[in-house]
C-alpha positions in Angstrom: 0.0 0.0 0.0 2.8 2.4 0.8 4.4 1.8 -2.6 1.4 1.5 -4.9 -1.7 2.8 -3.2 -3.3 4.1 -6.5 -3.1 0.7 -8.1 -4.5 -1.0 -5.0 -7.4 1.4 -4.8 -8.3 0.6 -8.5 -7.9 -3.1 -7.8 -10.1 -3.0 -4.7 -12.7 -1.0 -6.6 -12.7 -3.6 -9.3 -12.9 -6.5 -6.8 -15.9 -4.9 -5.1 -17.7 -4.6 -8.4 -16.9 -8.2 -9.3 -17.7 -9.4 -5.7 -14.7 -11.6 -5.7 -11.5 -11.7 -3.7 -13.1 -11.2 -0.3 -9.8 -11.9 1.5 -8.0 -9.2 -0.5 -10.8 -6.6 0.2 -10.7 -7.5 3.9 -6.9 -7.1 4.1 -7.0 -3.9 2.2 -9.7 -2.4 4.5 -7.7 -3.4 7.5 -4.6 -1.6 6.2 -6.7 1.5 5.4 -8.1 1.5 9.0 -4.6 1.1 10.5 -3.4 4.1 8.5 -5.9 6.3 10.3 -3.6 6.1 13.3 -0.4 6.9 11.4 1.7 9.8 12.8 1.7 12.9 10.5 4.8 15.1 10.0 3.4 18.1 8.2 2.5 21.4 9.9 -0.5 23.6 9.5 -0.4 26.0 6.5 -1.3 29.0 8.8 1.9 30.9 9.2 1.3 31.7 12.9 0.5 28.0 13.7 3.1 25.4 14.5 0.7 22.5 15.1 0.7 19.2 13.3 -1.8 19.1 10.5 -4.7 16.6 10.5 -6.6 17.8 7.5 -5.9 18.8 3.9 -7.7 20.8 1.2 -7.2 20.5 -2.6 -7.4 23.5 -5.0 -9.9 23.2 -7.8 -8.6 22.8 -11.3 -10.0 25.4 -13.7 -11.5 22.7 -16.0 -13.1 20.9 -13.0 -11.7 18.3 -10.7 -8.9 18.8 -8.1 -5.2 19.5 -8.3 -2.9 17.2 -6.3 -1.3 20.1 -4.4 -2.7 19.9 -0.9 -2.7 22.5 1.7 -2.4 21.1 5.2 -4.5 22.3 8.2 -4.8 21.7 11.9 -8.2 21.4 13.7 -8.4 25.2 14.4 -7.4 26.6 11.0 -8.7 26.2 7.5 -8.6 27.8 4.1 -9.2 31.5 3.9 -11.5 31.1 0.9 -14.3 28.6 0.3 -14.6 28.9 -3.4 -12.2 27.0 -5.6 -11.1 24.7 -2.8 -12.2 21.3 -1.5 -13.7 20.8 1.9 -11.3 19.7 4.6 -10.3 16.1 4.0 -8.4 13.8 6.4 -4.8 13.2 5.4 -5.2 9.7 4.2 -4.7 7.6 1.1 -8.6 7.6 0.6 -8.1 11.0 -1.0 -6.9 9.2 -4.0 -10.5 8.4 -4.8 -11.1 12.1 -5.5 -9.0 11.7 -8.7 -9.9 9.9 -11.8 -6.6 10.3 -13.7 -3.6 8.2 -12.8 -1.3 11.3 -12.7 -3.4 13.0 -10.0 -3.6 9.7 -8.0 0.2 9.2 -8.1 0.9 12.8 -7.1 -1.5 12.7 -4.2 0.0 9.4 -3.1 3.4 11.0 -3.1 2.2 14.0 -1.1 0.5 11.8 1.5 3.6 9.6 1.9 5.6 12.8 2.5 3.0 13.8 5.2 3.5 10.4 6.8 7.2 11.2 7.1 8.3 8.8 4.2 11.0 10.9 2.6 11.6 11.1 -1.2 13.9 8.3 -2.3 13.0 5.9 0.6 13.0 2.3 -0.7 9.7 0.9 0.3 10.5 -2.8 0.8 8.4 -5.4 2.5 10.6 -5.1 5.6 10.0 -1.3 5.7 6.2 -1.7 5.3 6.1 -4.3 8.0 8.0 -2.0 10.4 5.8 1.0 9.4 2.5 -0.9 10.0 3.8 -2.5 13.2 4.2 1.0 14.7 0.5 1.7 14.1 -2.0 0.6 16.7 
């Protein structure tokens, strides 16, 4: 999931439509729930705030849809404008579902991995993933 979440979301969506692979769907759902408890390492966009962000918003693309350039927010702060921006969304891989194009899904996946503290260039091996998910309760 940490390496190829967009592909897994598409596969899980297909599996739900086909009503097959129940073990895969169950395992995928369990990983998604565990990620809700992951520690976040990004700070609120408000310049006077130093809190860790829990929410993100996405700017609207001029042709419709969302741009995968999130702004991060804490519980107390939010976007200054309401038009042209998404509502506050939890920082989670589930945001990938807001995008229909693979490019947007991959970029969003990359941004959320960075928010989870997984730095660019980190090799996401099975061992890394096992340690990462073991830390989550």
